[in-house]
Every structure is written in C-alpha cells, then in structure tokens.
BAPAZA-528146 format. One record per atom (N, C-alpha, C): residue in one letter; chain; atom name; x, y, z. Coordinates in nm, 4 decimals. Layout:
# residues N
REC code unit site     east    north       up
REC    A    A   CA        X        Y        Z
...
***
This chain:
# residues 165
REC code unit site     east    north       up
REC    X    A    N   0.0835  -0.1180   0.0004
REC    X    A   CA   0.0003   0.0001  -0.0004
REC    X    A    C   0.0875   0.1239   0.0000
REC    X    A    N   0.0342   0.2264  -0.0633
REC    X    A   CA   0.1061   0.3540  -0.0599
REC    X    A    C   0.0082   0.4674  -0.0883
REC    X    A    N   0.0443   0.5832  -0.0391
REC    X    A   CA  -0.0294   0.7034  -0.0740
REC    X    A    C   0.0231   0.7498  -0.2081
REC    X    A    N  -0.0651   0.7747  -0.3026
REC    X    A   CA  -0.0260   0.8155  -0.4364
REC    X    A    C   0.0433   0.9517  -0.4295
REC    X    A    N   0.1519   0.9652  -0.5020
REC    X    A   CA   0.2282   1.0924  -0.5071
REC    X    A    C   0.1573   1.1869  -0.6034
REC    X    A    N   0.1029   1.2953  -0.5516
REC    X    A   CA   0.0331   1.3923  -0.6362
REC    X    A    C   0.1165   1.5201  -0.6523
REC    X    A    N   0.2411   1.5173  -0.6068
REC    X    A   CA   0.3265   1.6355  -0.6100
REC    X    A    C   0.3469   1.6946  -0.7473
REC    X    A    N   0.3474   1.6130  -0.8522
REC    X    A   CA   0.3682   1.6622  -0.9875
REC    X    A    C   0.2421   1.7129  -1.0560
REC    X    A    N   0.1281   1.6962  -0.9909
REC    X    A   CA   0.0023   1.7392  -1.0514
REC    X    A    C  -0.0170   1.8896  -1.0354
REC    X    A    N  -0.0898   1.9460  -1.1271
REC    X    A   CA  -0.1216   2.0889  -1.1231
REC    X    A    C  -0.2391   2.1111  -1.0286
REC    X    A    N  -0.2347   2.2209  -0.9537
REC    X    A   CA  -0.3476   2.2573  -0.8695
REC    X    A    C  -0.4593   2.3097  -0.9586
REC    X    A    N  -0.5779   2.2539  -0.9425
REC    X    A   CA  -0.6940   2.2997  -1.0189
REC    X    A    C  -0.8133   2.3072  -0.9244
REC    X    A    N  -0.9146   2.3802  -0.9671
REC    X    A   CA  -1.0388   2.3826  -0.8898
REC    X    A    C  -1.1053   2.2461  -0.9033
REC    X    A    N  -1.1464   2.1912  -0.7927
REC    X    A   CA  -1.2089   2.0583  -0.7905
REC    X    A    C  -1.3361   2.0651  -0.7079
REC    X    A    N  -1.4364   1.9958  -0.7569
REC    X    A   CA  -1.5668   1.9918  -0.6907
REC    X    A    C  -1.6163   1.8472  -0.6913
REC    X    A    N  -1.6761   1.8065  -0.5817
REC    X    A   CA  -1.7408   1.6756  -0.5767
REC    X    A    C  -1.8755   1.6902  -0.5061
REC    X    A    N  -1.9738   1.6166  -0.5585
REC    X    A   CA  -2.1072   1.6146  -0.4995
REC    X    A    C  -2.1422   1.4696  -0.4702
REC    X    A    N  -2.1780   1.4436  -0.3453
REC    X    A   CA  -2.2198   1.3101  -0.3040
REC    X    A    C  -2.3572   1.3193  -0.2390
REC    X    A    N  -2.4320   1.2113  -0.2496
REC    X    A   CA  -2.5632   1.2070  -0.1890
REC    X    A    C  -2.5792   1.0795  -0.1054
REC    X    A    N  -2.6718   1.0862  -0.0116
REC    X    A   CA  -2.7109   0.9703   0.0680
REC    X    A    C  -2.8575   0.9880   0.0989
REC    X    A    N  -2.9217   0.8776   0.1273
REC    X    A   CA  -3.0637   0.8793   0.1607
REC    X    A    C  -3.0811   0.8031   0.2919
REC    X    A    N  -3.1529   0.8628   0.3850
REC    X    A   CA  -3.1826   0.7959   0.5119
REC    X    A    C  -3.3335   0.7753   0.5168
REC    X    A    N  -3.3746   0.6495   0.4938
REC    X    A   CA  -3.5163   0.6144   0.4934
REC    X    A    C  -3.5610   0.5941   0.6367
REC    X    A    N  -3.6822   0.6450   0.6679
REC    X    A   CA  -3.7337   0.6395   0.8046
REC    X    A    C  -3.8861   0.6413   0.8020
REC    X    A    N  -3.9445   0.6191   0.9174
REC    X    A   CA  -4.0892   0.6295   0.9285
REC    X    A    C  -4.1308   0.7754   0.9064
REC    X    A    N  -4.2420   0.7994   0.8388
REC    X    A   CA  -4.2885   0.9367   0.8217
REC    X    A    C  -4.3035   1.0110   0.9538
REC    X    A    N  -4.3441   0.9412   1.0595
REC    X    A   CA  -4.3589   1.0045   1.1913
REC    X    A    C  -4.2235   1.0523   1.2454
REC    X    A    N  -4.1177   0.9789   1.2157
REC    X    A   CA  -3.9836   1.0197   1.2584
REC    X    A    C  -3.9428   1.1476   1.1874
REC    X    A    N  -3.9653   1.1511   1.0577
REC    X    A   CA  -3.9325   1.2715   0.9792
REC    X    A    C  -4.0126   1.3902   1.0310
REC    X    A    N  -4.1378   1.3689   1.0627
REC    X    A   CA  -4.2213   1.4767   1.1136
REC    X    A    C  -4.1665   1.5301   1.2463
REC    X    A    N  -4.1211   1.4429   1.3332
REC    X    A   CA  -4.0606   1.4868   1.4607
REC    X    A    C  -3.9371   1.5715   1.4347
REC    X    A    N  -3.8545   1.5289   1.3375
REC    X    A   CA  -3.7349   1.6045   1.3032
REC    X    A    C  -3.7725   1.7439   1.2554
REC    X    A    N  -3.8683   1.7515   1.1645
REC    X    A   CA  -3.9072   1.8801   1.1047
REC    X    A    C  -3.9756   1.9726   1.2069
REC    X    A    N  -4.0434   1.9149   1.3037
REC    X    A   CA  -4.1101   1.9954   1.4064
REC    X    A    C  -4.0171   2.0290   1.5245
REC    X    A    N  -3.8936   1.9793   1.5184
REC    X    A   CA  -3.8001   2.0073   1.6275
REC    X    A    C  -3.8359   1.9373   1.7565
REC    X    A    N  -3.8963   1.8191   1.7456
REC    X    A   CA  -3.9424   1.7451   1.8642
REC    X    A    C  -3.8583   1.6212   1.8914
REC    X    A    N  -3.7278   1.6291   1.8642
REC    X    A   CA  -3.6368   1.5200   1.8936
REC    X    A    C  -3.5613   1.5593   2.0217
REC    X    A    N  -3.5604   1.4675   2.1165
REC    X    A   CA  -3.5058   1.4958   2.2501
REC    X    A    C  -3.3627   1.5519   2.2474
REC    X    A    N  -3.2798   1.5006   2.1553
REC    X    A   CA  -3.1393   1.5416   2.1523
REC    X    A    C  -3.1174   1.6807   2.0949
REC    X    A    N  -3.2198   1.7404   2.0299
REC    X    A   CA  -3.2039   1.8755   1.9794
REC    X    A    C  -3.2289   1.8888   1.8301
REC    X    A    N  -3.1691   1.9901   1.7707
REC    X    A   CA  -3.1884   2.0228   1.6286
REC    X    A    C  -3.1148   1.9240   1.5404
REC    X    A    N  -3.1862   1.8260   1.4897
REC    X    A   CA  -3.1274   1.7178   1.4112
REC    X    A    C  -3.0644   1.7718   1.2822
REC    X    A    N  -3.1348   1.8585   1.2133
REC    X    A   CA  -3.0848   1.9067   1.0851
REC    X    A    C  -2.9563   1.9891   1.1012
REC    X    A    N  -2.9521   2.0727   1.2032
REC    X    A   CA  -2.8300   2.1522   1.2276
REC    X    A    C  -2.7140   2.0614   1.2646
REC    X    A    N  -2.7405   1.9623   1.3480
REC    X    A   CA  -2.6337   1.8693   1.3872
REC    X    A    C  -2.5842   1.7902   1.2674
REC    X    A    N  -2.6739   1.7481   1.1800
REC    X    A   CA  -2.6348   1.6715   1.0604
REC    X    A    C  -2.5500   1.7557   0.9663
REC    X    A    N  -2.5859   1.8809   0.9508
REC    X    A   CA  -2.5047   1.9717   0.8659
REC    X    A    C  -2.3643   1.9879   0.9244
REC    X    A    N  -2.3582   2.0134   1.0522
REC    X    A   CA  -2.2287   2.0308   1.1193
REC    X    A    C  -2.1448   1.9035   1.1104
REC    X    A    N  -2.2066   1.7899   1.1329
REC    X    A   CA  -2.1347   1.6609   1.1230
REC    X    A    C  -2.0759   1.6417   0.9833
REC    X    A    N  -2.1514   1.6773   0.8811
REC    X    A   CA  -2.1022   1.6653   0.7443
REC    X    A    C  -1.9806   1.7519   0.7194
REC    X    A    N  -1.9856   1.8746   0.7645
REC    X    A   CA  -1.8708   1.9663   0.7462
REC    X    A    C  -1.7490   1.9136   0.8220
REC    X    A    N  -1.7714   1.8731   0.9462
REC    X    A   CA  -1.6603   1.8225   1.0256
REC    X    A    C  -1.6000   1.6952   0.9651
REC    X    A    N  -1.6847   1.6064   0.9154
REC    X    A   CA  -1.6343   1.4821   0.8563
REC    X    A    C  -1.5543   1.5093   0.7298
REC    X    A    N  -1.5994   1.6027   0.6473
REC    X    A   CA  -1.5246   1.6363   0.5255
REC    X    A    C  -1.3842   1.6842   0.5632
REC    X    A    N  -1.3751   1.7660   0.6662
REC    X    A   CA  -1.2463   1.8193   0.7083
REC    X    A    C  -1.1545   1.7122   0.7673
REC    X    A    N  -1.2114   1.6058   0.8232
REC    X    A   CA  -1.1336   1.5026   0.8918
REC    X    A    C  -1.1215   1.3728   0.8115
REC    X    A    N  -1.1575   1.3744   0.6858
REC    X    A   CA  -1.1557   1.2525   0.6035
REC    X    A    C  -1.0221   1.1804   0.6055
REC    X    A    N  -0.9072   1.2488   0.5956
REC    X    A   CA  -0.7793   1.1751   0.5995
REC    X    A    C  -0.7554   1.1003   0.7327
REC    X    A    N  -0.8242   1.1416   0.8393
REC    X    A   CA  -0.8127   1.0717   0.9671
REC    X    A    C  -0.8980   0.9444   0.9696
REC    X    A    N  -0.9920   0.9335   0.8774
REC    X    A   CA  -1.0860   0.8216   0.8743
REC    X    A    C  -1.0528   0.7230   0.7643
REC    X    A    N  -1.0163   0.7729   0.6475
REC    X    A   CA  -0.9921   0.6890   0.5298
REC    X    A    C  -0.8402   0.6754   0.5093
REC    X    A    N  -0.7870   0.5539   0.5253
REC    X    A   CA  -0.6426   0.5348   0.5070
REC    X    A    C  -0.5965   0.5769   0.3676
REC    X    A    N  -0.4802   0.6349   0.3587
REC    X    A   CA  -0.4131   0.6746   0.2356
REC    X    A    C  -0.4820   0.7906   0.1625
REC    X    A    N  -0.5739   0.8574   0.2291
REC    X    A   CA  -0.6418   0.9732   0.1715
REC    X    A    C  -0.5602   1.0976   0.2041
REC    X    A    N  -0.5340   1.1817   0.1036
REC    X    A   CA  -0.4513   1.3011   0.1226
REC    X    A    C  -0.5239   1.4088   0.2051
REC    X    A    N  -0.4525   1.4752   0.2936
REC    X    A   CA  -0.5102   1.5937   0.3595
REC    X    A    C  -0.5233   1.7053   0.2550
REC    X    A    N  -0.6379   1.7655   0.2482
REC    X    A   CA  -0.6651   1.8666   0.1460
REC    X    A    C  -0.7186   1.9922   0.2134
REC    X    A    N  -0.6732   2.1084   0.1688
REC    X    A   CA  -0.7281   2.2342   0.2177
REC    X    A    C  -0.8603   2.2593   0.1458
REC    X    A    N  -0.9694   2.2416   0.2168
REC    X    A   CA  -1.1016   2.2600   0.1569
REC    X    A    C  -1.1367   2.4076   0.1522
REC    X    A    N  -1.1964   2.4486   0.0415
REC    X    A   CA  -1.2394   2.5882   0.0317
REC    X    A    C  -1.3874   2.6028   0.0600
REC    X    A    N  -1.4618   2.4928   0.0599
REC    X    A   CA  -1.6035   2.4999   0.0940
REC    X    A    C  -1.6663   2.3634   0.1072
REC    X    A    N  -1.7607   2.3543   0.2009
REC    X    A   CA  -1.8409   2.2335   0.2224
REC    X    A    C  -1.9833   2.2799   0.2459
REC    X    A    N  -2.0768   2.2300   0.1657
REC    X    A   CA  -2.2175   2.2638   0.1830
REC    X    A    C  -2.2949   2.1338   0.1988
REC    X    A    N  -2.3751   2.1268   0.3048
REC    X    A   CA  -2.4580   2.0100   0.3326
REC    X    A    C  -2.6044   2.0538   0.3241
REC    X    A    N  -2.6776   1.9915   0.2301
REC    X    A   CA  -2.8190   2.0208   0.2144
REC    X    A    C  -2.8990   1.8988   0.2561
REC    X    A    N  -3.0069   1.9219   0.3295
REC    X    A   CA  -3.0940   1.8141   0.3766
REC    X    A    C  -3.2355   1.8409   0.3255
REC    X    A    N  -3.2848   1.7502   0.2443
REC    X    A   CA  -3.4147   1.7671   0.1809
REC    X    A    C  -3.5099   1.6581   0.2275
REC    X    A    N  -3.6160   1.6976   0.3019
REC    X    A   CA  -3.7128   1.5969   0.3463
REC    X    A    C  -3.7947   1.5438   0.2290
REC    X    A    N  -3.8160   1.4137   0.2285
REC    X    A   CA  -3.9031   1.3469   0.1319
REC    X    A    C  -4.0191   1.2868   0.2116
REC    X    A    N  -4.1027   1.2084   0.1472
REC    X    A   CA  -4.2180   1.1485   0.2165
REC    X    A    C  -4.1750   1.0607   0.3339
REC    X    A    N  -4.0763   0.9730   0.3097
REC    X    A   CA  -4.0332   0.8782   0.4124
REC    X    A    C  -3.8812   0.8721   0.4215
REC    X    A    N  -3.8165   0.9837   0.3910
REC    X    A   CA  -3.6695   0.9830   0.3903
REC    X    A    C  -3.6161   1.1249   0.4024
REC    X    A    N  -3.4876   1.1298   0.4336
REC    X    A   CA  -3.4141   1.2559   0.4322
REC    X    A    C  -3.3062   1.2389   0.3256
REC    X    A    N  -3.3092   1.3236   0.2258
REC    X    A   CA  -3.2080   1.3214   0.1194
REC    X    A    C  -3.0950   1.4152   0.1612
REC    X    A    N  -2.9735   1.3655   0.1567
REC    X    A   CA  -2.8560   1.4426   0.1966
REC    X    A    C  -2.7714   1.4663   0.0738
REC    X    A    N  -2.7347   1.5916   0.0500
REC    X    A   CA  -2.6523   1.6282  -0.0665
REC    X    A    C  -2.5372   1.7147  -0.0166
REC    X    A    N  -2.4161   1.6694  -0.0446
REC    X    A   CA  -2.2977   1.7398   0.0036
REC    X    A    C  -2.2137   1.7841  -0.1162
REC    X    A    N  -2.1760   1.9106  -0.1167
REC    X    A   CA  -2.0875   1.9658  -0.2186
REC    X    A    C  -1.9587   2.0107  -0.1506
REC    X    A    N  -1.8458   1.9614  -0.2006
REC    X    A   CA  -1.7166   1.9967  -0.1426
REC    X    A    C  -1.6306   2.0581  -0.2530
REC    X    A    N  -1.5592   2.1646  -0.2184
REC    X    A   CA  -1.4742   2.2372  -0.3152
REC    X    A    C  -1.3328   2.2560  -0.2598
REC    X    A    N  -1.2388   2.2588  -0.3535
REC    X    A   CA  -1.0993   2.2889  -0.3195
REC    X    A    C  -1.0279   2.3386  -0.4435
REC    X    A    N  -0.9104   2.3947  -0.4238
REC    X    A   CA  -0.8142   2.4166  -0.5328
REC    X    A    C  -0.6901   2.3415  -0.4864
REC    X    A    N  -0.6682   2.2249  -0.5458
REC    X    A   CA  -0.5612   2.1389  -0.4972
REC    X    A    C  -0.5178   2.0415  -0.6067
REC    X    A    N  -0.4295   1.9474  -0.5691
REC    X    A   CA  -0.3714   1.8521  -0.6655
REC    X    A    C  -0.4485   1.7206  -0.6742
REC    X    A    N  -0.5462   1.7018  -0.5867
REC    X    A   CA  -0.6255   1.5785  -0.5878
REC    X    A    C  -0.7698   1.6123  -0.5553
REC    X    A    N  -0.8594   1.5233  -0.5925
REC    X    A   CA  -1.0011   1.5492  -0.5814
REC    X    A    C  -1.0579   1.5363  -0.4414
REC    X    A    N  -1.1833   1.5749  -0.4298
REC    X    A   CA  -1.2519   1.5766  -0.3013
REC    X    A    C  -1.3700   1.4789  -0.2976
REC    X    A    N  -1.3648   1.3752  -0.3797
REC    X    A   CA  -1.4724   1.2770  -0.3801
REC    X    A    C  -1.4877   1.2088  -0.2436
REC    X    A    N  -1.3762   1.1696  -0.1836
REC    X    A   CA  -1.3826   1.0999  -0.0551
REC    X    A    C  -1.4368   1.1910   0.0544
REC    X    A    N  -1.4017   1.3186   0.0491
REC    X    A   CA  -1.4534   1.4131   0.1471
REC    X    A    C  -1.6049   1.4269   0.1361
REC    X    A    N  -1.6561   1.4337   0.0133
REC    X    A   CA  -1.8006   1.4473  -0.0071
REC    X    A    C  -1.8739   1.3205   0.0385
REC    X    A    N  -1.8208   1.2038   0.0051
REC    X    A   CA  -1.8843   1.0782   0.0446
REC    X    A    C  -1.8798   1.0590   0.1972
REC    X    A    N  -1.7680   1.0930   0.2580
REC    X    A   CA  -1.7550   1.0812   0.4034
REC    X    A    C  -1.8525   1.1754   0.4737
REC    X    A    N  -1.8663   1.2956   0.4213
REC    X    A   CA  -1.9580   1.3930   0.4791
REC    X    A    C  -2.1026   1.3460   0.4695
REC    X    A    N  -2.1408   1.2891   0.3559
REC    X    A   CA  -2.2776   1.2389   0.3386
REC    X    A    C  -2.3071   1.1274   0.4402
REC    X    A    N  -2.2104   1.0382   0.4566
REC    X    A   CA  -2.2275   0.9293   0.5529
REC    X    A    C  -2.2384   0.9825   0.6955
REC    X    A    N  -2.1526   1.0735   0.7322
REC    X    A   CA  -2.1518   1.1279   0.8688
REC    X    A    C  -2.2831   1.2025   0.8974
REC    X    A    N  -2.3346   1.2727   0.7999
REC    X    A   CA  -2.4616   1.3416   0.8181
REC    X    A    C  -2.5741   1.2417   0.8450
REC    X    A    N  -2.5789   1.1360   0.7646
REC    X    A   CA  -2.6815   1.0334   0.7810
REC    X    A    C  -2.6671   0.9633   0.9163
REC    X    A    N  -2.5433   0.9312   0.9532
REC    X    A   CA  -2.5206   0.8648   1.0824
REC    X    A    C  -2.5616   0.9536   1.2004
REC    X    A    N  -2.5429   1.0821   1.1868
REC    X    A   CA  -2.5818   1.1751   1.2937
REC    X    A    C  -2.7330   1.1773   1.3107
REC    X    A    N  -2.8051   1.1802   1.1979
REC    X    A   CA  -2.9522   1.1757   1.2081
REC    X    A    C  -2.9935   1.0443   1.2745
REC    X    A    N  -2.9322   0.9340   1.2316
REC    X    A   CA  -2.9658   0.8047   1.2912
REC    X    A    C  -2.9419   0.8083   1.4428
REC    X    A    N  -2.8256   0.8559   1.4819
REC    X    A   CA  -2.7919   0.8598   1.6248
REC    X    A    C  -2.8920   0.9428   1.7036
REC    X    A    N  -2.9318   1.0555   1.6487
REC    X    A   CA  -3.0217   1.1448   1.7225
REC    X    A    C  -3.1652   1.0937   1.7271
REC    X    A    N  -3.2011   1.0050   1.6337
REC    X    A   CA  -3.3415   0.9603   1.6245
REC    X    A    C  -3.3597   0.8121   1.6529
REC    X    A    N  -3.2535   0.7420   1.6866
REC    X    A   CA  -3.2649   0.5958   1.7044
REC    X    A    C  -3.3581   0.5568   1.8181
REC    X    A    N  -3.3791   0.6435   1.9131
REC    X    A   CA  -3.4695   0.6092   2.0237
REC    X    A    C  -3.6152   0.6006   1.9781
REC    X    A    N  -3.6482   0.6638   1.8672
REC    X    A   CA  -3.7853   0.6585   1.8160
REC    X    A    C  -3.7999   0.5734   1.6915
REC    X    A    N  -3.6878   0.5411   1.6237
REC    X    A   CA  -3.6970   0.4649   1.4984
REC    X    A    C  -3.5650   0.3918   1.4704
REC    X    A    N  -3.5488   0.2753   1.5291
REC    X    A   CA  -3.4269   0.1966   1.5071
REC    X    A    C  -3.4226   0.1339   1.3686
REC    X    A    N  -3.5331   0.1354   1.2964
REC    X    A   CA  -3.5404   0.0739   1.1651
REC    X    A    C  -3.4969   0.1645   1.0501
REC    X    A    N  -3.4432   0.2821   1.0803
REC    X    A   CA  -3.3966   0.3708   0.9731
REC    X    A    C  -3.2917   0.2979   0.8882
REC    X    A    N  -3.2884   0.3300   0.7593
REC    X    A   CA  -3.1942   0.2653   0.6679
REC    X    A    C  -3.1162   0.3706   0.5908
REC    X    A    N  -2.9846   0.3638   0.6024
REC    X    A   CA  -2.8986   0.4516   0.5231
REC    X    A    C  -2.8737   0.3802   0.3903
REC    X    A    N  -2.9051   0.4455   0.2787
REC    X    A   CA  -2.8931   0.3820   0.1482
REC    X    A    C  -2.8533   0.4823   0.0418
REC    X    A    N  -2.8185   0.4302  -0.0724
REC    X    A   CA  -2.7850   0.5103  -0.1893
REC    X    A    C  -2.6790   0.6149  -0.1610
REC    X    A    N  -2.5740   0.5762  -0.0929
REC    X    A   CA  -2.4598   0.6657  -0.0741
REC    X    A    C  -2.3815   0.6595  -0.2026
REC    X    A    N  -2.3653   0.7727  -0.2692
REC    X    A   CA  -2.3023   0.7684  -0.4020
REC    X    A    C  -2.2428   0.9028  -0.4396
REC    X    A    N  -2.1438   0.8953  -0.5268
REC    X    A   CA  -2.0876   1.0149  -0.5889
REC    X    A    C  -2.1753   1.0488  -0.7075
REC    X    A    N  -2.2190   1.1727  -0.7177
REC    X    A   CA  -2.3042   1.2141  -0.8275
REC    X    A    C  -2.2330   1.3042  -0.9291
REC    X    A    N  -2.1260   1.3716  -0.8832
REC    X    A   CA  -2.0542   1.4635  -0.9728
REC    X    A    C  -1.9132   1.4836  -0.9202
REC    X    A    N  -1.8191   1.4954  -1.0125
REC    X    A   CA  -1.6848   1.5416  -0.9787
REC    X    A    C  -1.6338   1.6211  -1.0976
REC    X    A    N  -1.5593   1.7241  -1.0671
REC    X    A   CA  -1.4967   1.8033  -1.1742
REC    X    A    C  -1.3601   1.8484  -1.1297
REC    X    A    N  -1.2754   1.8779  -1.2293
REC    X    A   CA  -1.1398   1.9226  -1.2033
REC    X    A    C  -1.0388   1.8108  -1.2251
REC    X    A    N  -0.9144   1.8504  -1.2347
REC    X    A   CA  -0.8068   1.7538  -1.2533
REC    X    A    C  -0.7975   1.7014  -1.3958
REC    X    A    N  -0.7044   1.6083  -1.4154
REC    X    A   CA  -0.6803   1.5530  -1.5498
REC    X    A    C  -0.7996   1.4774  -1.6069
REC    X    A    N  -0.8753   1.4114  -1.5204
REC    X    A   CA  -0.9875   1.3320  -1.5708
REC    X    A    C  -1.1106   1.4156  -1.6032
REC    X    A    N  -1.1084   1.5428  -1.5688
REC    X    A   CA  -1.2164   1.6327  -1.6061
REC    X    A    C  -1.3437   1.6116  -1.5251
REC    X    A    N  -1.4559   1.6232  -1.5950
REC    X    A   CA  -1.5856   1.6158  -1.5293
REC    X    A    C  -1.6496   1.4789  -1.5468
REC    X    A    N  -1.7126   1.4338  -1.4401
REC    X    A   CA  -1.7880   1.3083  -1.4438
REC    X    A    C  -1.9208   1.3325  -1.3741
REC    X    A    N  -2.0295   1.2888  -1.4373
REC    X    A   CA  -2.1617   1.2981  -1.3776
REC    X    A    C  -2.2276   1.1618  -1.3810
REC    X    A    N  -2.2972   1.1256  -1.2738
REC    X    A   CA  -2.3705   1.0002  -1.2698
REC    X    A    C  -2.4862   1.0073  -1.3682
REC    X    A    N  -2.5035   0.9005  -1.4426
REC    X    A   CA  -2.6166   0.8924  -1.5346
REC    X    A    C  -2.7437   0.8699  -1.4515
REC    X    A    N  -2.8537   0.9326  -1.4904
REC    X    A   CA  -2.9784   0.9055  -1.4177
REC    X    A    C  -3.0156   0.7580  -1.4295
REC    X    A    N  -3.0745   0.7036  -1.3246
REC    X    A   CA  -3.1160   0.5633  -1.3263
REC    X    A    C  -3.2275   0.5451  -1.4267
REC    X    A    N  -3.2215   0.4373  -1.5048
REC    X    A   CA  -3.3284   0.4137  -1.6026
REC    X    A    C  -3.4594   0.3827  -1.5302
REC    X    A    N  -3.5687   0.4137  -1.5969
REC    X    A   CA  -3.7006   0.3844  -1.5397
REC    X    A    C  -3.7160   0.2336  -1.5269
REC    X    A    N  -3.7733   0.1904  -1.4139
REC    X    A   CA  -3.7921   0.0478  -1.3918
REC    X    A    C  -3.9062  -0.0028  -1.4794
REC    X    A    N  -3.8821  -0.1177  -1.5414
REC    X    A   CA  -3.9846  -0.1794  -1.6245
REC    X    A    C  -4.0511  -0.2898  -1.5451
REC    X    A    N  -4.1771  -0.3139  -1.5750
REC    X    A   CA  -4.2501  -0.4216  -1.5097
REC    X    A    C  -4.1924  -0.5551  -1.5524
REC    X    A    N  -4.1835  -0.6484  -1.4574
REC    X    A   CA  -4.1311  -0.7810  -1.4866
REC    X    A    C  -4.2353  -0.8672  -1.5590
REC    X    A    N  -4.3595  -0.8228  -1.5569
REC    X    A   CA  -4.4658  -0.9021  -1.6211
REC    X    A    C  -4.4562  -0.8913  -1.7720
REC    X    A    N  -4.4856  -1.0004  -1.8390
REC    X    A   CA  -4.4892  -0.9994  -1.9852
REC    X    A    C  -4.6233  -0.9434  -2.0322
REC    X    A    N  -4.6262  -0.8845  -2.1498
REC    X    A   CA  -4.7530  -0.8297  -2.2005
REC    X    A    C  -4.8619  -0.9381  -2.1998
REC    X    A    N  -4.9795  -0.9017  -2.1535
REC    X    A   CA  -5.0906  -0.9956  -2.1544
REC    X    A    C  -5.0943  -1.0874  -2.0337
REC    X    A    N  -4.9976  -1.0775  -1.9433
REC    X    A   CA  -4.9956  -1.1627  -1.8237
REC    X    A    C  -4.9926  -1.0748  -1.7002
REC    X    A    N  -5.0472  -1.1274  -1.5938
REC    X    A   CA  -5.0418  -1.0561  -1.4653
REC    X    A    C  -4.9102  -1.0881  -1.3985
REC    X    A    N  -4.8578  -0.9888  -1.3272
REC    X    A   CA  -4.7335  -1.0132  -1.2521
REC    X    A    C  -4.7632  -1.1076  -1.1382
REC    X    A    N  -4.6667  -1.1953  -1.1085
REC    X    A   CA  -4.6835  -1.2886  -0.9973
REC    X    A    C  -4.6792  -1.2119  -0.8659
REC    X    A    N  -4.7608  -1.2551  -0.7746
REC    X    A   CA  -4.7640  -1.1886  -0.6438
REC    X    A    C  -4.6888  -1.2730  -0.5425
REC    X    A    N  -4.6220  -1.2051  -0.4544
REC    X    A   CA  -4.5482  -1.2758  -0.3496
REC    X    A    C  -4.6462  -1.3143  -0.2400
REC    X    A    N  -4.6302  -1.4350  -0.1887
REC    X    A   CA  -4.7170  -1.4805  -0.0796
REC    X    A    C  -4.6721  -1.4226   0.0544
REC    X    A    N  -4.5555  -1.3612   0.0567
REC    X    A   CA  -4.5046  -1.3023   0.1814
REC    X    A    C  -4.4411  -1.4031   0.2728
REC    X    A    N  -4.4226  -1.5273   0.2262
REC    X    A   CA  -4.3608  -1.6325   0.3102
REC    X    A    C  -4.2186  -1.6569   0.2708
***
C-alpha cells in the first residue's frame, strides 16, 4: 500500500457532490421537522457533522490526502419517508474531493440516525453515491440518471404476487 504521489500534478479547482438517503418512518421525519427530537436540532447537527467529517476525512480513510477545503455545503431535503442528503465539497488542490463528499454524506446520515434511534431503530442509510466530480486531469464526471424500472410481467400476463412467506 502507498499514498499516491500527487506532487507533480497541477493545482486545479475541484468539486465533488455526493448524496445519501436515510429512509425512516414518516412520523420520525415529522418529529425532526417539528424540532421534537429529545437530543435537539437534528438538521443543524447533521449539517455540522457533514462539514466536520469532510475536514477530517484523511483521519478516517487510510491513504487519503489531507486537502485544504475551500467550501463544504450540506443540504438536507425531506421526502415522504426519507431525508435526502446532498454534500458539495470544493478545493483548489492537486487531488479530488470525492472522498470528502462521500464521508460527509455518511456522517450526516449517521448523525440523524444517532439522534433519532430512540424513536426509529429501523432507519436505513442507502444510496450513498458520488453524483458529480470536476477538475483535474480526468475532467468532469456525472452519474447517469437511473433508467425507469420496467414491469417484470410480460404483455398480456399478470405479474406474480409474493405470498409473503
């Protein structure tokens, strides 16, 4: 194992966007939005956790370069039964900030889980993914939108139903 030598690379503006989804009971989300969680302001804590995690990524992920971040933005968007987390990380440096964005998204989701686990232990952290990166030699990369799901049933036939067993 080794840390990749980035000393010969040119400093460029780099941006990474990562997302995560924390699925929960609608009642749990309602408590968060109404500020009725015993531990305090869940959304503020999740934003702060994301920023702190982005800054400390090299302490968490082995062989990850310490990077001077120029900005970290954590957005939390309530859905019907989930909290969508979107993190944008920026720098002007010799290596990208994908790991910082992904780590921040995870830390934000984990913070919400920690603050709400007393009311909903069944929360599920899912779809942690890089959605965009720009800068550096490899340029820009964007995640392709997921294709629409097609029905498994053949034309003229009913889809089989699960018996639940």
